[in-house]
Structure formats: C-alpha cells, structure tokens
C-alpha angles and dihedrals in degrees: 000000000000091000091050091048090049092049093048093048097043107140120243118251089240089063092063106109099184095236090143094099093047090050091052091051091049093048092050091048091050091048097049105033127072119234107273113248106178129056092249092050089053092049091048092049092049089051090052090048091051092048092047091050090051092049090045092052091051091045091049090054090051094041124108106238119191126180127211122194109221093180094239095041144010122244120203120195111199113194107191122208115274113286095024120108089350091302089268120132116258121217127211125186119212109207137139091013095303140091114233122197105228094187091056092054090046092049092050092048090047091051091051092050091046091051092048094047095046092051091053093042091054090049092049091050089051089052096243141090121252114280114271124200133184139169119245128190110217117230118254092254097048118129131187114278093020116137112234135173131214138168121258121225087260092055098255120139110245122195120202143162121243105248120240117265095023118128124226112268092026122135115238133184112242124201113204 
C-alpha cells in the first residue's frame, strides 16, 4: 500500500526547485556557527545567509541535474560546479509529493555521530568515562552522612553519602 501511495504521489520533475545546494550551505552554517547573540552578530549572519543563497542560486543554475525514475520515487542528482558544496554530488529523493535532501539528512546524522564519538574519545584519552548525572529522592528517614545505594538509569548499583544540610525526602543531584 505504501509503495502504491508513493508511486501515485511521486513529484513531477518540473517541481524540483534545486534548493539542495542552499540547504547544504545552511546546514554547514548551522553546524559551524554559534547562535548569534547581539544585534550585529544577527546582521552579520543574515548577510552571510543572503550571500550563501545568492551563490547557491548561481551554482544551481550551473549545476548538472539528472533525474532517475525509480518507479515509486524520483531521484535527482545535482552535481554542483567545482568548488561549490565540496564539489560532491547532492541527492534529492522525490516521494510523497515532496523533494527530500538526502545529503542534508546524512550530514546531520554524521555530525551527531561525530559529536558522540569525540566526547567518548576525549573521555577515554583522559582515562575516565563521560560524566553521568542523575536525580535521586532521599528516603524519609535519610540523615546527613548516611551511606545509601540506588540504581542508575543503566541498572548499575551506585553508592553515595547523604550530603550535609539536606533534608529527608529532598531531591539531590548525584554524579556517578
């Protein structure tokens, strides 16, 4: 049923707007630039966005765009001119009446994996595991200095001392 629905709602080639290059520029900008905080930072970012959009529109006009009919979907391969978007082909999938940028999804997934791996690599080089935190509600009979145990979200037993000045039934943050 899904394949039939996809085939019947396959977008027309004429509906392809070539925004793949602009989307790659925007994703790279979002990945590498901090969120602007001041008015001047926002103006500068908007100027870069406008320039990137202009370059992307020129690159799209000069790009080699080829379409492939996959029966249930359309595939568009956009090969930008050399020096634009890394010169690598961009792929867009036309399905269910929309064009989806496959490179953008791949770049976002790759960035998430890179962030995860680099955090764990730094921790391994430092000889420790990444910091883990959790919230624990103290039992009604807890008193400062008392040794208690609890289970971590991963199922490990964690032993800790009730901190001084904390009341029974309070919620504390536990580093393990």
